[in-house]
C-alpha positions as CSV (number, residue, x, y, z in Angstrom):
1,M,124.7,-68.0,-80.5
2,I,127.9,-66.4,-80.0
3,S,131.2,-67.3,-82.3
4,V,134.2,-67.5,-80.8
5,S,136.0,-68.7,-83.5
6,S,135.3,-65.3,-85.5
7,L,136.2,-63.2,-82.2
8,T,139.6,-65.0,-81.6
9,F,140.0,-65.1,-85.5
10,I,139.8,-60.9,-85.5
11,R,141.6,-60.5,-82.2
12,K,144.8,-62.5,-83.8
13,R,144.5,-60.7,-87.4
14,V,145.0,-56.8,-84.8
15,E,147.4,-58.4,-83.0
16,E,149.4,-60.5,-85.0
17,S,149.1,-59.6,-88.4
18,F,148.4,-56.3,-88.3
19,P,151.3,-53.4,-88.3
20,I,150.3,-51.1,-85.6
21,N,153.0,-49.4,-85.3
22,V,152.7,-48.4,-88.5
23,A,149.2,-47.5,-88.3
24,A,149.7,-45.7,-85.3
25,Q,152.9,-43.4,-87.0
26,S,150.9,-42.6,-89.6
27,L,147.8,-41.1,-88.1
28,A,149.6,-38.8,-86.2
29,T,151.9,-37.4,-89.0
30,Q,149.1,-38.1,-92.2
31,G,145.8,-38.4,-90.4
32,Y,145.0,-41.8,-92.0
33,F,146.3,-45.5,-92.7
34,V,145.2,-47.9,-95.3
35,Y,145.8,-51.2,-95.4
36,D,144.9,-54.1,-97.8
37,G,143.9,-57.6,-96.8
38,F,143.3,-57.0,-93.2
39,L,141.4,-60.3,-93.0
40,C,142.3,-63.0,-95.0
41,S,145.6,-61.7,-97.1
42,N,148.8,-63.3,-95.7
43,S,152.3,-64.0,-97.0
44,A,153.3,-66.9,-94.9
45,S,152.6,-70.4,-96.7
46,D,152.8,-73.1,-94.1
47,E,149.7,-75.0,-93.6
48,S,147.6,-72.6,-90.5
49,S,148.4,-69.7,-92.3
50,N,146.9,-70.8,-95.1
51,N,144.0,-72.3,-93.2
52,D,143.8,-68.6,-91.7
53,V,143.2,-67.7,-95.3
54,V,140.3,-69.2,-95.8
55,F,138.4,-68.8,-92.9
56,G,139.2,-64.7,-93.4
57,D,138.1,-65.0,-96.4
58,E,134.6,-67.3,-95.8
59,L,134.2,-64.8,-92.9
60,L,134.2,-61.5,-95.8
61,N,131.8,-63.5,-97.5
62,E,129.4,-63.9,-94.2
63,M,130.3,-60.5,-93.8
64,F,128.7,-58.7,-97.1
65,G,126.0,-61.5,-97.2
66,E,124.6,-60.5,-94.0
67,G,124.7,-57.0,-95.6
68,V,122.7,-58.2,-98.4
69,D,120.2,-59.9,-96.6
70,M,120.2,-56.7,-94.8
71,L,119.3,-54.8,-97.5
72,S,117.1,-57.0,-98.7
73,N,114.9,-57.5,-95.8
74,D,114.6,-53.9,-95.0
75,K,116.8,-53.8,-92.1
76,L,118.6,-51.1,-93.0
77,D,117.0,-47.4,-93.6
78,R,117.0,-45.4,-96.7
79,D,120.2,-42.6,-96.3
80,I,117.9,-39.6,-97.5
81,T,120.7,-37.7,-97.6
82,R,122.0,-39.1,-100.7
83,L,118.8,-40.1,-102.3
84,S,119.7,-40.9,-105.3
85,D,122.9,-42.4,-104.6
86,G,121.0,-45.8,-103.3
87,E,122.8,-46.1,-100.1
88,F,121.0,-47.6,-97.2
89,V,122.9,-47.3,-93.5
90,G,122.1,-49.0,-90.2
91,L,123.6,-49.3,-86.6
92,I,125.3,-52.4,-85.6
93,T,124.6,-52.9,-82.1
94,G,123.4,-56.4,-80.8
95,G,121.0,-57.4,-78.5
96,E,118.4,-58.9,-80.4
97,K,119.5,-57.9,-83.4
98,Y,122.6,-59.7,-83.5
99,K,120.1,-62.3,-85.5
100,D,120.4,-60.6,-88.3
101,C,124.3,-59.9,-88.6
102,P,126.0,-62.2,-86.1
103,R,128.9,-61.9,-87.7
104,L,129.2,-58.3,-88.4
105,T,128.4,-57.8,-84.7
106,E,131.1,-60.2,-83.2
107,Y,133.7,-57.9,-85.8
108,V,133.3,-54.6,-84.0
109,V,132.6,-56.8,-80.5
110,S,136.8,-57.8,-81.5
111,M,137.5,-54.8,-82.8
112,T,136.7,-52.6,-80.3
113,R,138.2,-54.8,-77.5
114,H,141.7,-55.3,-79.2
115,L,142.4,-52.6,-81.4
116,P,142.1,-49.4,-78.7
117,P,144.6,-50.9,-76.8
118,L,147.4,-51.7,-79.5
119,L,146.6,-47.9,-80.4
120,N,147.3,-46.7,-77.2
121,K,150.7,-48.6,-76.2
122,F,152.0,-47.6,-79.9
123,A,151.0,-43.6,-79.0
124,A,153.0,-42.8,-76.1
125,D,155.5,-43.6,-78.5
126,V,154.7,-41.1,-81.0
127,E,156.4,-37.6,-80.8
128,D,153.9,-34.5,-79.1
129,N,151.2,-37.4,-77.9
130,A,149.8,-36.4,-81.4
131,L,146.8,-39.9,-80.8
132,P,144.2,-39.5,-78.2
133,K,143.9,-42.1,-75.8
134,L,141.0,-44.6,-76.9
135,D,138.1,-46.7,-75.0
136,A,138.7,-50.5,-75.6
137,T,135.2,-50.7,-74.0
138,A,133.1,-48.5,-76.2
139,S,132.4,-47.9,-80.0
140,M,130.0,-46.9,-82.4
141,G,129.5,-49.4,-85.4
142,S,127.5,-49.2,-88.5
143,L,126.9,-51.1,-91.4
144,R,126.6,-48.8,-94.9
145,M,125.0,-50.6,-97.9
146,Y,124.9,-49.6,-101.7
147,D,122.4,-51.3,-104.2
148,R,122.6,-50.3,-107.5
149,P,119.1,-51.3,-108.8
150,T,117.8,-48.6,-106.0
151,R,120.3,-46.0,-107.5
152,V,119.1,-46.6,-111.4
153,G,115.5,-46.3,-110.1
154,T,115.7,-42.9,-108.5
155,E,117.9,-41.2,-111.3
156,S,115.3,-40.3,-113.5
157,F,114.0,-38.1,-110.6
158,F,116.5,-35.8,-110.2
159,V,118.2,-33.1,-112.4
160,N,122.3,-33.5,-113.4
161,S,121.9,-37.7,-112.5
162,G,122.9,-38.1,-116.2
163,S,126.7,-36.1,-115.2
164,G,127.5,-39.8,-114.3
165,D,129.7,-38.2,-111.6
166,V,127.7,-37.5,-108.1
167,A,131.0,-37.0,-106.2
168,L,131.6,-33.7,-107.2
169,D,128.5,-33.2,-105.0
170,R,129.9,-34.3,-101.9
171,S,132.0,-32.6,-99.6
172,F,135.3,-32.8,-97.6
173,G,134.9,-33.4,-93.8
174,V,135.4,-35.0,-90.8
175,V,133.8,-37.7,-89.0
176,C,133.0,-36.0,-86.4
177,G,130.0,-33.3,-87.0
178,H,130.9,-30.2,-85.1
179,K,134.1,-29.1,-87.5
180,E,134.3,-25.9,-84.8
181,D,134.2,-27.8,-82.1
182,P,135.7,-31.2,-82.4
183,T,135.6,-31.7,-78.6
184,S,131.6,-32.2,-78.8
185,D,131.9,-35.0,-80.6
186,S,133.5,-38.0,-78.6
187,R,134.8,-40.2,-81.7
188,R,138.4,-39.2,-82.9
189,I,140.0,-43.2,-84.6
190,T,137.4,-44.0,-87.6
191,A,138.0,-48.1,-89.0
192,I,136.2,-48.7,-92.3
193,L,136.5,-51.8,-93.6
194,F,135.1,-52.1,-97.4
195,L,132.9,-55.3,-98.8
196,S,132.1,-56.6,-101.8
197,S,132.0,-59.4,-104.2
198,K,135.7,-60.7,-105.0
199,T,134.8,-59.1,-108.8
200,W,134.3,-55.6,-107.6
201,D,136.8,-52.8,-109.2
202,P,136.4,-49.6,-108.1
203,S,138.1,-48.0,-110.9
204,T,135.0,-49.1,-112.9
205,C,132.3,-49.9,-110.1
206,G,133.6,-46.6,-107.9
207,G,133.3,-46.4,-104.0
208,G,136.4,-45.8,-101.3
209,I,137.1,-42.7,-100.3
210,T,139.2,-39.4,-101.3
211,I,141.2,-37.7,-98.9
212,E,141.3,-33.7,-98.6
213,N,145.2,-34.0,-99.9
214,G,143.9,-35.4,-103.3
215,E,144.4,-39.1,-102.1
216,T,142.2,-42.0,-103.1
217,V,141.2,-45.3,-101.7
218,G,139.1,-47.4,-103.8
219,A,136.4,-49.9,-102.1
220,V,138.8,-52.7,-102.6
221,R,137.6,-56.1,-100.6
222,D,139.4,-56.4,-97.2
223,R,140.5,-52.6,-97.4
224,L,141.2,-51.7,-93.7
225,V,141.2,-47.5,-93.6
226,L,141.4,-45.7,-90.3
227,L,141.0,-42.3,-90.5
228,R,141.5,-39.6,-87.6
229,S,137.5,-38.7,-87.0
230,D,138.6,-35.1,-85.6
231,T,141.1,-33.9,-88.2
232,C,141.5,-35.9,-91.5
233,F,139.2,-34.3,-94.0
234,H,138.1,-36.7,-96.5
235,R,134.8,-37.6,-98.6
236,Q,133.2,-40.7,-99.8
237,D,133.4,-41.4,-103.2
238,P,129.7,-42.7,-104.3
239,W,129.5,-46.8,-105.6
240,K,127.8,-47.1,-109.1
241,G,128.6,-51.5,-109.4
242,S,126.9,-52.5,-112.7
243,D,124.4,-55.0,-114.2
244,E,126.4,-57.7,-113.1
245,R,124.8,-59.5,-110.4
246,D,127.6,-59.6,-108.8
247,L,128.6,-55.8,-108.9
248,Q,124.6,-54.9,-107.8
249,Q,125.3,-54.4,-104.4
250,S,128.7,-53.5,-102.0
251,G,129.7,-51.9,-98.7
252,C,131.2,-51.2,-95.8
253,I,131.7,-51.6,-91.9
254,T,132.6,-48.4,-90.2
255,V,133.8,-48.7,-86.2
256,H,134.0,-45.3,-84.9
257,F,136.6,-45.6,-81.4
258,V,135.7,-43.1,-78.5
259,K,138.0,-41.4,-76.8
260,E,138.9,-42.6,-73.3
261,L,136.5,-41.4,-70.3
262,G,138.6,-38.2,-69.5
263,S,140.9,-37.3,-72.4
264,A,141.3,-35.0,-75.2
């Protein structure tokens, strides 16, 4: 059964807590925006706000737990483009697969319904119409999970694995596959939410992205990153983790918002 509570909660986080005007301006001028505590951070002290923090924290735990379960039950595909990195990917499509990841699916659905209309509204205030018009009825959702045991088990088969800096092998690029003609790809804004245990520290455990300008955005739990899919050059930094139980898996859920039909 679809959880109305989680759908409503995510809508409220988008409409009432997320600084949409700041995000729109940053996307227009820098091509990206970083926001911590998307689902469970709150500066207010009233009982209702505290309840929201608890609900958001539990929602994050459920979403991450679903990712770990999908990983454990072979419901994600090995990323063969990064075979030695221990990463697995899968689409969040709903339908028959809803039962595998209900909270993750509801996150994609609610984000798609509520974030694009707000970005479209504030895009009108951005100079030179720098932001694309987004479709609020369609998106592309996916899950990426990291598994340290898989990475450790394959490292010995690859030359140069001892360097410890897999990121050097990853080039910068945009989300849209065709760099020469990004208009052939309908993705325009990409939202990445990092999922992990509370003890995951990207300074030692890795994960995150690096923008081409040199800024590093670590894979902090509940950190939301928005990117211009067609113009923001970046690279995903590899996860490392450790042998501690809570630091062997990590991941992120990604929603690609697509351009409105007929828009550039």
